[in-house]
C-alpha positions as CSV (number, residue, x, y, z in Angstrom):
1,M,71.2,128.0,110.3
2,E,67.6,126.6,110.0
3,S,66.8,125.0,106.4
4,L,62.8,126.3,105.3
5,T,62.0,122.8,106.1
6,D,62.7,122.4,109.3
7,T,59.3,122.3,111.0
8,Q,59.8,120.6,114.2
9,I,58.8,122.1,117.5
10,G,62.2,122.9,119.4
11,S,65.6,124.7,118.9
12,G,67.0,121.4,117.8
13,G,66.2,118.1,115.9
14,S,66.7,116.6,112.8
15,A,65.3,119.1,109.3
16,N,61.6,118.2,107.6
17,S,62.7,116.3,104.3
18,S,59.1,117.5,103.0
19,S,59.0,121.5,102.3
20,I,55.9,120.5,100.5
21,K,53.9,120.5,103.5
22,V,55.4,123.5,105.2
23,F,54.5,125.8,102.2
24,A,50.8,123.8,101.8
25,M,50.0,124.7,105.5
26,G,50.9,128.7,104.8
27,T,49.2,128.7,101.5
28,A,46.3,127.4,103.4
29,G,46.9,130.3,106.0
30,V,47.1,132.7,103.0
31,V,43.9,131.9,101.5
32,L,42.0,131.6,104.7
33,A,42.8,134.6,105.6
34,G,42.0,136.4,102.3
35,L,38.3,134.9,102.7
36,L,38.6,136.4,106.3
37,G,39.5,139.7,105.0
38,Y,36.1,139.2,102.2
39,T,33.9,138.8,104.8
40,L,35.0,141.4,106.9
41,N,34.9,143.9,104.5
42,R,31.7,142.6,103.1
43,Y,29.9,143.6,106.3
44,T,30.5,147.3,105.6
45,S,28.2,147.1,102.7
46,D,25.8,144.5,103.9
47,L,24.4,145.6,107.0
48,D,20.9,144.4,106.2
49,N,22.3,140.8,106.3
50,A,24.4,141.8,109.5
51,W,23.7,138.0,111.5
52,Q,24.3,136.3,108.4
53,T,27.6,137.8,107.4
54,I,28.9,137.4,110.9
55,L,28.2,133.5,110.6
56,Y,29.8,133.6,107.1
57,T,32.9,135.4,108.8
58,I,33.1,132.8,111.6
59,L,34.0,129.8,109.3
60,P,36.7,131.4,107.4
61,A,38.4,132.8,111.0
62,T,38.0,129.7,112.7
63,G,40.1,128.0,109.5
64,F,42.4,130.8,109.3
65,L,43.1,131.0,113.4
66,S,43.6,127.0,113.9
67,V,45.9,127.1,110.5
68,F,47.7,130.1,112.3
69,L,47.9,128.5,115.2
70,L,49.4,124.9,113.8
71,Q,52.2,127.4,111.9
72,A,53.3,128.4,115.3
73,L,53.4,124.6,116.1
74,F,54.9,123.3,113.6
75,V,57.2,125.4,111.4
76,R,60.1,126.1,113.5
77,N,62.3,128.5,111.0
78,R,60.9,131.9,112.2
79,N,61.9,133.4,109.1
80,L,59.5,131.1,107.2
81,L,57.0,132.0,110.0
82,N,57.8,135.8,109.5
83,V,57.0,135.4,105.8
84,F,53.6,133.5,106.1
85,I,52.4,136.3,108.4
86,I,53.3,139.4,106.0
87,L,51.4,137.6,103.4
88,Q,48.4,136.5,105.4
89,S,48.3,140.1,107.0
90,L,48.3,141.1,103.7
91,A,45.6,139.1,102.3
92,I,43.3,139.8,104.9
93,A,44.1,143.7,104.3
94,A,43.8,143.2,100.4
95,P,39.7,143.6,100.3
96,F,40.0,147.0,102.0
97,L,42.2,148.4,99.3
98,P,39.4,150.3,97.5
99,I,39.0,152.4,100.5
100,F,42.6,153.0,100.9
101,S,43.8,155.4,103.3
102,W,46.4,155.9,106.3
103,W,43.5,154.5,108.5
104,L,44.2,151.1,106.5
105,I,48.0,151.5,106.9
106,G,47.9,151.7,110.3
107,A,45.4,148.9,110.8
108,W,47.4,146.6,108.8
109,A,50.4,147.6,110.8
110,A,48.6,146.8,113.9
111,L,47.8,143.3,112.6
112,L,50.8,142.4,111.3
113,I,52.7,143.4,114.8
114,F,50.2,141.7,117.2
115,F,50.4,138.6,114.6
116,W,53.9,138.5,115.0
117,I,53.8,138.9,118.9
118,A,51.4,136.4,119.1
119,V,53.6,133.7,117.1
120,R,56.6,134.9,119.0
121,N,55.1,134.5,122.3
122,G,53.6,131.0,121.3
123,R,57.2,129.7,120.1
124,N,58.9,131.0,123.4
125,A,56.4,129.0,125.1
126,L,56.8,126.1,123.2
127,E,60.8,126.1,123.6
128,N,60.5,126.4,127.5
129,Q,58.5,123.3,127.8
130,V,59.7,119.8,128.4
131,K,56.6,117.9,127.2
132,I,54.4,119.7,124.5
133,H,51.1,121.0,126.1
134,F,49.1,121.8,123.2
135,F,46.6,124.1,125.3
136,Q,49.7,125.8,127.1
137,I,50.4,127.3,123.2
138,E,47.3,128.0,122.1
139,R,46.5,130.8,124.9
140,F,49.4,132.7,123.9
141,V,48.6,132.1,120.2
142,I,45.0,132.6,119.8
143,P,44.2,135.6,122.1
144,G,47.0,137.4,120.6
145,A,45.9,136.9,116.9
146,L,42.2,137.5,118.0
147,T,43.4,140.8,119.4
148,A,45.3,141.6,116.2
149,L,42.4,141.4,114.2
150,S,39.9,143.0,116.5
151,L,42.6,146.2,116.4
152,F,42.5,145.8,112.6
153,I,38.3,145.7,112.4
154,S,38.7,148.8,114.5
155,L,40.6,150.9,112.4
156,A,39.7,149.5,109.4
157,Y,36.1,150.3,110.1
158,I,37.1,154.4,110.7
159,N,37.8,154.3,106.9
160,F,34.6,153.5,105.8
161,F,32.6,155.4,108.6
162,F,34.0,158.7,108.8
163,E,35.4,161.4,106.2
164,N,37.9,164.0,107.5
165,A,36.6,163.1,111.0
166,T,32.9,163.5,110.2
167,L,30.3,160.9,109.9
168,S,29.6,160.2,106.2
169,K,25.7,160.2,105.1
170,Q,26.4,157.0,103.5
171,S,27.6,155.1,106.6
172,F,24.9,157.0,108.6
173,Q,22.6,155.0,106.5
174,T,24.2,152.0,106.6
175,L,24.4,151.9,110.9
176,L,20.8,152.7,110.8
177,R,19.8,150.1,108.2
178,P,19.6,147.1,110.8
179,A,17.1,149.0,113.1
180,V,14.2,148.6,109.9
181,P,13.0,145.5,110.6
182,A,12.8,146.4,114.3
183,M,10.8,149.6,113.4
184,S,8.7,148.1,111.5
185,V,7.0,145.8,114.1
186,Y,5.9,149.4,115.4
187,V,5.3,151.6,112.4
188,P,4.1,149.8,109.5
189,G,6.2,150.3,106.0
190,F,8.5,152.0,108.1
191,S,11.6,153.3,106.2
192,F,14.3,155.8,107.0
193,Q,13.8,157.5,103.3
194,M,10.1,158.1,104.2
195,T,9.5,162.0,105.0
196,M,8.2,162.8,108.2
197,G,4.8,163.3,107.2
198,D,4.7,159.9,106.1
199,L,5.9,159.1,109.2
200,A,3.5,160.8,111.0
201,E,0.8,158.9,108.9
202,A,1.9,155.7,109.2
203,I,1.8,156.1,113.2
204,A,-1.7,157.5,113.2
205,I,-2.9,154.4,111.1
206,K,-1.0,152.2,113.7
207,Q,-2.6,154.1,116.8
208,L,-6.4,154.1,114.8
209,G,-6.3,150.4,114.5
210,G,-8.5,149.1,112.4
211,Q,-10.7,152.4,112.4
212,A,-8.0,153.9,110.1
213,E,-10.0,152.3,106.5
214,S,-13.6,153.5,107.9
215,I,-12.6,156.8,108.9
216,P,-13.0,160.2,106.4
217,A,-9.7,161.6,105.0
218,N,-10.0,164.8,106.9
219,Q,-10.0,162.8,109.9
220,L,-6.7,160.9,109.0
221,S,-5.3,164.5,107.9
222,F,-6.2,165.5,111.5
223,A,-4.7,162.9,113.1
224,T,-1.3,163.0,111.2
225,S,-1.3,166.8,111.9
226,Q,-1.3,165.8,115.5
227,V,1.2,163.5,115.4
228,I,3.6,165.9,113.3
229,S,2.8,168.0,116.2
230,Y,3.8,165.5,119.0
231,L,6.7,164.7,117.2
232,R,8.1,168.3,116.8
233,T,7.5,168.6,120.9
234,Q,9.3,166.2,121.6
235,A,12.4,167.0,119.0
236,D,12.2,170.8,120.3
237,P,14.6,170.2,123.6
238,Y,17.3,168.8,121.0
239,K,17.1,171.8,119.0
240,I,16.0,169.6,115.7
241,T,13.6,171.3,113.2
242,F,12.1,169.8,110.2
243,R,9.1,169.9,107.4
244,S,6.4,167.4,106.9
245,S,8.3,167.1,103.2
246,D,11.9,166.3,105.0
247,R,13.0,163.0,104.7
248,L,13.5,160.9,108.1
249,I,17.5,160.2,107.4
250,D,18.2,163.8,106.7
251,V,16.3,165.0,109.8
252,L,18.2,162.5,111.7
253,Y,21.9,163.1,110.1
254,S,21.5,167.0,110.3
255,S,20.9,166.6,114.0
256,V,24.1,164.0,114.7
257,N,26.2,166.3,112.6
258,Q,25.5,169.3,114.2
259,R,26.2,167.9,117.5
260,L,29.8,167.2,115.9
261,N,30.2,170.2,114.4
262,R,29.8,172.1,117.6
263,I,32.9,169.9,119.2
264,P,36.1,172.2,118.9
265,A,38.1,171.1,115.8
266,G,41.0,169.8,117.8
267,I,38.9,167.4,119.8
268,R,36.8,166.4,117.0
269,T,39.2,164.6,115.7
270,L,39.2,162.3,118.4
271,V,35.6,161.2,117.8
272,P,36.9,158.6,114.9
273,I,39.4,157.4,117.8
274,G,37.0,157.3,120.1
275,F,34.7,155.0,117.6
276,A,37.4,152.8,117.2
277,T,37.8,152.5,120.9
278,L,34.4,151.3,121.2
279,L,34.2,148.9,118.4
280,F,37.9,147.3,119.5
281,L,35.8,146.4,123.1
282,I,33.0,145.2,121.4
283,V,35.0,143.1,118.8
284,K,37.3,141.9,121.2
285,G,34.5,140.9,123.7
286,F,32.9,138.9,120.7
287,A,36.5,137.2,120.1
288,L,36.6,135.8,123.6
289,L,33.9,133.7,122.5
290,L,35.4,133.0,119.3
291,R,38.5,131.6,120.7
292,W,37.0,128.6,122.0
293,V,35.1,128.2,119.0
294,T,38.7,127.8,117.2
295,A,40.8,126.1,120.0
296,V,38.6,122.5,119.6
297,P,38.7,122.1,115.9
298,A,42.5,123.4,116.2
299,Y,43.2,120.5,118.2
300,I,41.6,118.0,116.3
301,L,43.8,119.0,113.6
302,Y,47.0,118.8,115.7
303,E,45.9,115.0,116.8
304,L,45.2,114.4,113.4
305,A,48.7,115.5,112.0
306,F,50.0,113.0,113.9
307,A,47.3,110.3,113.3
308,T,48.1,110.5,109.7
309,G,51.6,110.7,109.4
310,F,51.7,114.4,108.4
311,A,54.0,114.8,111.7
312,S,55.3,113.3,114.5
313,L,57.1,113.4,117.9
314,T,60.6,113.1,118.6
315,L,63.0,113.4,121.4
316,E,65.8,115.8,121.2
317,S,69.2,115.4,123.3
318,R,67.6,116.7,126.3
319,S,64.7,114.4,126.3
320,R,62.2,117.0,125.1
321,E,59.6,116.2,122.5
322,V,59.7,117.8,119.1
323,I,57.3,117.6,116.0
324,I,59.0,117.0,112.7
325,L,56.9,116.5,109.4
326,K,57.4,112.9,107.9
């Protein structure tokens, strides 16, 4: 029977006499997992600073994935590894509890299962090696963990963006918010909260350029009405109608919801799943880049573990390299 402190790589060898290092590694993983969950949850409410939030997410993600990989390498006791995986998956999901739903439970379950698969595959590859090759283990653990995180994000975010298979207005506003700076380049003072009349006037002023300040108010009003007519003409093929006093966000949200409501009820429930699938593919594509960002610091920490005496290589009776913590 394996002891809790048996952290060498391999199926045999002497037990590790210092459990502190093992639990310190697991604790570091839980803390970094909690930070990662916090930044992932923050993204849903801070899309104004989306790129800044993504950068903040990369730091705890890199740290967590590095520790996650080192756990698979150093912690030989599979029961203890399972405990670490459960605690770390809970730490990632905890910040999302205020928007608790069955989607969140499914997201956590997917995270836990794919974390477990990633570690199992890494450990199996490790135990089949005579000489330890770090990157041959990494290619099982890190991609698997990134798949788990991608699934978690795609399922957990359904909970935020959809209510009963309907896109919520708050979520719709959040999705559109990052477009404001780009639109402001073409329409000065642009906001999705502005009325259609204000939008038409801003477009008219933009088109008039420097003449806008010198022309009479009635001419500006005429130019604005012309823009309103043009916008209505462009919206008519999509069966979008609006008054000058309607806010742009209300017009767009009503249009999107009308199209969603035309979808048969049985199929409409698949809309969130389609959203999750699309989001998964996007996040997974980005995660492929994160893998190489993570592999380098993880390898540096791996080598430092030996250089500082945190761990060492020994040979089993069948002349296979294993790692033990001193």
